[in-house]
C-alpha positions in Angstrom: 69.6 94.1 89.7 73.0 95.1 88.3 74.3 98.6 89.4 76.7 100.1 86.9 79.7 102.3 87.8 82.8 103.5 86.0 85.1 102.6 88.9 84.7 100.0 91.7 87.1 100.5 94.5 87.3 97.3 96.7 88.5 98.5 100.1 87.5 101.7 101.9 90.6 102.0 104.1 92.9 105.0 104.0 94.2 104.4 100.4 90.9 103.3 98.8 89.0 106.2 100.3 91.8 108.6 99.2 91.4 107.3 95.6 87.6 108.0 95.8 88.1 111.4 97.3 90.5 112.2 94.5 87.8 111.2 92.0 85.1 113.0 94.0 83.3 115.8 92.1 84.5 114.5 88.8 82.9 112.9 85.7 83.3 109.3 86.8 80.7 107.3 88.7 82.5 105.6 91.6 81.6 103.0 94.2 83.7 102.2 97.3 83.0 98.8 98.9 84.1 98.4 102.6 83.4 95.6 104.9 82.8 97.5 108.1 82.7 101.2 109.1 85.4 102.3 111.5 84.4 102.9 115.1 83.2 106.5 115.6 85.7 108.8 117.2 85.4 110.3 120.7 88.1 112.6 122.1 88.2 110.8 125.5 89.0 107.4 123.8 92.4 105.9 124.3 94.7 106.2 121.2 94.5 103.3 118.8 97.6 101.0 118.5 97.6 101.5 114.7 99.1 104.9 114.0 101.1 106.3 111.0 103.7 109.0 110.6 102.0 111.0 107.8 104.5 113.0 105.6 104.0 116.5 104.4 103.1 115.1 101.0 100.4 113.0 102.6 99.0 116.0 104.5 98.9 117.9 101.2 96.9 115.1 99.6 94.4 115.0 102.4 94.2 118.7 102.5 93.6 119.1 98.8 90.8 116.5 98.7 89.2 118.2 101.7 89.8 115.5 104.4 92.6 117.1 106.5 90.1 119.2 108.4 88.5 116.0 109.5 91.9 114.8 110.8 92.8 117.9 112.8 89.2 118.1 114.1 89.8 114.8 115.8 93.4 114.1 116.9 96.8 114.7 115.4 100.3 115.0 116.9 102.7 117.1 114.8 106.5 116.5 115.1 109.3 118.8 114.3 112.3 116.7 115.0 113.5 113.2 114.1 116.6 111.6 115.7 118.5 108.5 114.5 121.5 107.1 116.4 123.6 104.1 117.2 126.6 104.2 119.7 129.0 106.8 118.2 126.8 107.9 115.3 124.0 110.3 115.9 122.0 112.7 113.7 118.9 114.8 114.4 116.7 116.4 111.8 114.7 119.5 112.5 112.0 121.1 110.3 113.4 124.6 111.1 116.5 123.7 109.0 114.4 123.7 105.8 111.8 126.3 106.9 108.9 124.0 107.5 106.8 124.2 110.7 106.7 120.3 110.9 108.4 117.2 109.5 105.2 115.2 109.7 102.2 114.1 111.8 101.5 111.1 113.9 97.8 110.1 113.3 95.8 107.1 114.2 94.8 105.2 111.1 91.2 105.2 112.1 91.2 109.0 112.3 92.5 109.3 108.8 90.0 106.8 107.5 87.1 108.5 109.2 88.1 111.8 107.8 88.3 110.5 104.3 85.0 108.5 104.5 83.3 111.6 106.0 84.5 113.7 103.0 83.1 111.1 100.6 79.6 112.0 101.7 80.0 115.4 100.0 80.4 113.9 96.5 77.3 113.1 94.4 79.3 110.9 92.0 80.7 108.6 94.8 78.7 105.9 96.7 80.0 104.3 99.8 78.8 100.7 100.1 79.4 99.9 103.8 79.0 97.6 105.6 79.3 95.0 102.8 80.2 91.3 102.5 81.6 90.3 99.1 80.3 86.9 97.9 82.1 86.9 94.6 84.4 88.9 92.4 84.3 88.2 88.7 87.0 89.7 86.6 86.7 89.9 82.8 89.9 91.4 81.2 89.0 94.4 79.1 85.2 94.0 79.8 82.8 94.8 82.6 83.8 93.1 85.9 81.3 92.4 88.7 81.3 92.3 92.5 78.4 90.3 94.0 77.4 91.2 97.6 75.8 88.9 100.2 72.7 91.2 100.3 72.0 90.4 96.7 73.4 93.6 95.1 75.6 93.2 92.0 78.0 96.1 91.2 79.8 96.3 87.9 82.4 98.5 86.3 85.0 98.4 83.6 87.7 99.3 86.2 88.3 97.5 89.5 90.6 99.2 91.9 92.2 96.7 94.4 92.6 98.6 97.7 91.9 95.6 99.8 95.2 95.1 101.5 98.2 92.7 101.4 96.1 89.6 101.0 94.1 91.3 98.2 91.2 89.2 96.9 91.0 91.4 93.8 94.7 90.8 93.0 94.3 87.1 93.4 91.2 86.9 91.2 93.0 89.0 88.5 96.0 86.7 88.6 98.6 89.4 89.5 101.5 87.7 91.1 103.7 88.9 94.0 107.3 88.6 95.1 107.7 88.4 98.9 109.9 87.4 101.8 110.0 87.6 105.5 112.7 89.6 107.4 112.8 87.1 110.3 111.8 89.8 112.9 108.6 90.9 114.5 107.6 94.4 115.6 106.0 94.8 119.1 103.9 98.0 119.3 103.4 99.3 122.9 101.0 102.1 123.8 102.4 103.9 126.9 101.6 106.8 129.2 104.7 108.9 129.8 105.8 111.4 132.4 106.7 113.8 129.6 103.9 116.0 128.1 103.2 116.0 124.4 106.5 115.7 122.5 107.6 117.0 119.1 110.2 114.3 118.3 110.2 110.9 116.8 113.3 108.8 117.2 114.9 105.5 116.3 117.9 103.8 118.0 119.7 100.8 116.5 120.9 98.0 118.8 122.1 94.5 117.9 118.7 92.9 118.5 116.9 95.4 116.2 115.6 99.0 116.1 113.8 100.7 118.9 111.5 103.5 117.9 109.3 106.1 119.6 106.3 107.9 118.1 104.8 110.8 120.0 101.0 111.0 120.5 98.9 113.8 121.9 99.1 114.5 125.6 101.2 112.3 127.9 101.2 109.3 125.5 103.4 107.7 123.0 103.8 104.6 120.8 106.8 102.4 121.1 107.9 100.0 118.3 110.3 97.4 119.5 111.9 95.2 116.7 113.2 91.8 117.9 113.1 88.1 117.2 109.7 86.4 117.0 110.4 84.4 120.2 111.5 87.5 122.1 108.5 89.5 120.9 106.2 86.8 122.0 107.9 86.6 125.4 107.6 90.4 125.9 104.0 90.5 124.7 103.0 87.8 127.2 104.4 89.8 130.2 102.0 91.6 132.6 102.0 95.4 132.2 104.3 96.2 135.1 106.9 93.6 134.0 106.8 94.9 130.5 107.3 98.4 131.8 110.4 97.2 133.7 111.8 95.6 130.4 111.2 98.9 128.6 113.0 100.9 131.2 116.0 98.5 131.1 116.2 98.3 127.3 115.3 101.7 126.1 117.4 104.9 126.2 117.0 107.6 128.9 115.3 110.0 126.4 112.2 107.8 126.6 111.7 109.3 130.1 109.6 107.8 132.8 107.0 105.3 131.7 103.9 105.6 133.9 101.9 102.8 132.4 101.8 100.2 129.6 98.3 100.5 128.2 98.1 98.1 125.3 100.3 95.9 123.0 100.2 94.3 119.6 102.7 92.6 117.3 103.2 91.8 113.6 105.8 90.1 111.5 108.1 92.1 109.2 107.4 91.2 105.6 108.2 92.6 102.2 105.8 92.0 99.3 105.7 93.6 95.8 103.3 92.9 93.0 105.0 91.8 89.8 102.7 94.1 87.9 100.2 96.8 89.2 97.8 96.6 86.3 95.9 94.4 83.9 93.1 95.5 81.5 90.3 96.6 83.8 92.1 96.2 87.1 94.7 98.3 89.1 96.4 97.8 92.4 97.1 100.5 95.1 98.5 100.6 98.6 99.2 97.3 100.4 97.5 95.3 97.6 100.5 96.5 95.4 103.3 96.6 98.1 104.1 96.1 101.7 107.3 97.6 102.9 109.5 97.4 105.9 108.0 99.8 108.5 111.4 101.1 109.5 110.9 104.7 108.3 107.1 104.7 108.4 106.6 105.1 104.7 104.0 102.4 104.0 100.9 104.6 104.3 102.7 107.5 102.7 103.6 105.7 99.5 100.0 104.2 99.4 98.5 107.7 99.5 100.9 108.8 96.7 99.5 105.8 94.7 96.0 107.1 95.3 96.9 110.6 94.2 98.6 109.5 91.0 95.9 107.0 90.1 93.2 109.7 90.6 95.1 112.2 88.5 95.7 109.7 85.7 92.0 108.6 85.6 90.6 112.2 85.8 92.9 113.3 82.9 92.0 110.3 80.8 88.2 110.8 81.4 88.6 114.5 80.4 90.2 113.3 77.1 87.5 110.7 76.5 90.1 107.8 76.8 89.2 104.3 78.1 90.1 104.5 81.8 90.2 100.7 82.0 92.7 100.2 79.1 96.3 99.4 79.5 97.3 102.6 77.7 95.9 104.7 80.6 96.7 102.3 83.5 100.3 101.9 82.5 100.8 105.6 83.0 100.0 105.1 86.7 102.2 101.9 86.9 105.2 103.6 85.2 105.2 106.4 87.8 104.4 104.5 91.0 106.0 101.1 90.6 109.4 102.6 90.0 109.1 105.1 92.9 107.9 102.4 95.2 110.6 100.0 94.2 113.2 102.6 94.9 111.8 103.3 98.4 111.5 99.6 99.2 115.2 99.0 98.1 116.4 101.9 100.2 114.5 100.6 103.2 116.0 97.1 102.6 119.5 98.4 102.4 119.0 100.6 105.5 117.5 97.6 107.4 120.3 95.2 106.4 123.1 97.7 107.2 121.7 98.6 110.6 120.8 95.0 111.5 124.4 93.8 110.8 126.7 93.5 113.8 129.9 93.0 111.8 132.6 95.5 113.0 133.5 97.1 109.6 129.8 97.7 108.9 129.2 99.2 112.4 132.2 101.5 111.8 130.8 102.6 108.4 127.3 103.2 109.6 128.4 105.2 112.6 130.7 107.2 110.2 127.7 107.7 107.9 125.5 109.0 110.7 128.2 111.4 111.8 128.7 112.7 108.3 125.0 113.1 107.8 125.0 115.4 110.8 127.7 117.6 109.3 126.9 117.8 105.6 123.8 120.0 105.6 122.8 119.7 101.9 122.7 115.9 102.2 120.9 116.1 105.5 118.3 118.5 104.1 117.7 116.2 101.1 117.1 113.2 103.4 114.6 115.3 105.3 112.8 116.3 102.2 112.7 112.7 101.0 111.2 111.6 104.4 108.6 114.4 104.0 107.6 113.1 100.6 108.8 116.2 98.8 111.3 114.6 96.4 110.7 112.7 93.2 107.9 112.7 90.7 105.1 114.2 92.8 101.4 114.2 91.7 99.4 117.4 91.8 97.6 116.5 94.9 100.8 116.1 96.8 101.8 119.6 95.7 98.5 121.0 97.0 97.1 121.4 93.5 93.6 120.3 92.5 93.2 117.9 89.6 89.6 118.7 88.6 
């Protein structure tokens, strides 16, 4: 039997669940389809390898939709300082300089997802379909589209939301093309136990082989991100824990402190991908389905949550006015705001990556000079901080802490 909804969100990860929470309590009937539920959280579990640096804007979105309490009730590490340096150039950002208690929060992706899915249970107009195996997605432009599940259920709606990741099945079925390229580097993520207690700083150092980054976690733990060539990352990943620890000590700066143990590793290639269009009649892309960005400044999840907030706002306003939420007139409002903003962020990250990955002497001199100037010119430094916190640009109401219903 066909089950009819107004909005079908394919993908119940952080971004898809955030769209649903933004629509929660509103006039639209919503279904979220997710393959598997995240593993339940327990405070004595090791940290997950997949973590994100959530901006203040992302925290505001989660707080406004009622999910932030589920994050802080589990595990979150706030940070107040952010340091960037290379040889002679060095700058450190501090939230005190712009009268904020924090610059952002390091949160495990699973914790954010759990908090959002938990919040969905409070909304009568939202149904979470999980676990679910999708047999077939049938897209009819401008008409009702269908998602057939392996258990025999058939869900239909005039609007499909693709929140199903970089290899989005919905995007492929709808025929929305992408432009993509590889950066020729991999990132090695290393979960470590440190001699230092819980830290309030995240830092990134640039060396000829690629950036080295540290993200603080709760307690005596941290997450290292080591950018390098694919061959070198594979070599490092294959090392026993003690040998990898020795490599870390030799390659990373003294501010890392003593590494007691290497607990886990993972790696992934660096790739940029951007959809040529975010919308077609009856379908819209959000998060990684629309864009994957260089992780250099940790903005991937943050721009995905901004996608979610803007889409929810556009759909709620259109529904209130009796407009067709699946039509291009409505969906283009979302695309006009988010595609331009995302493209700007992706371009800035590409330029930053290329400049700091280049070993030519004139460019090295210029970037060190730039870091030195950034440390001394306070208005520019504060604007960079506000941008990293997601507080610049065309912000949706949810990112400002304002309800949309």
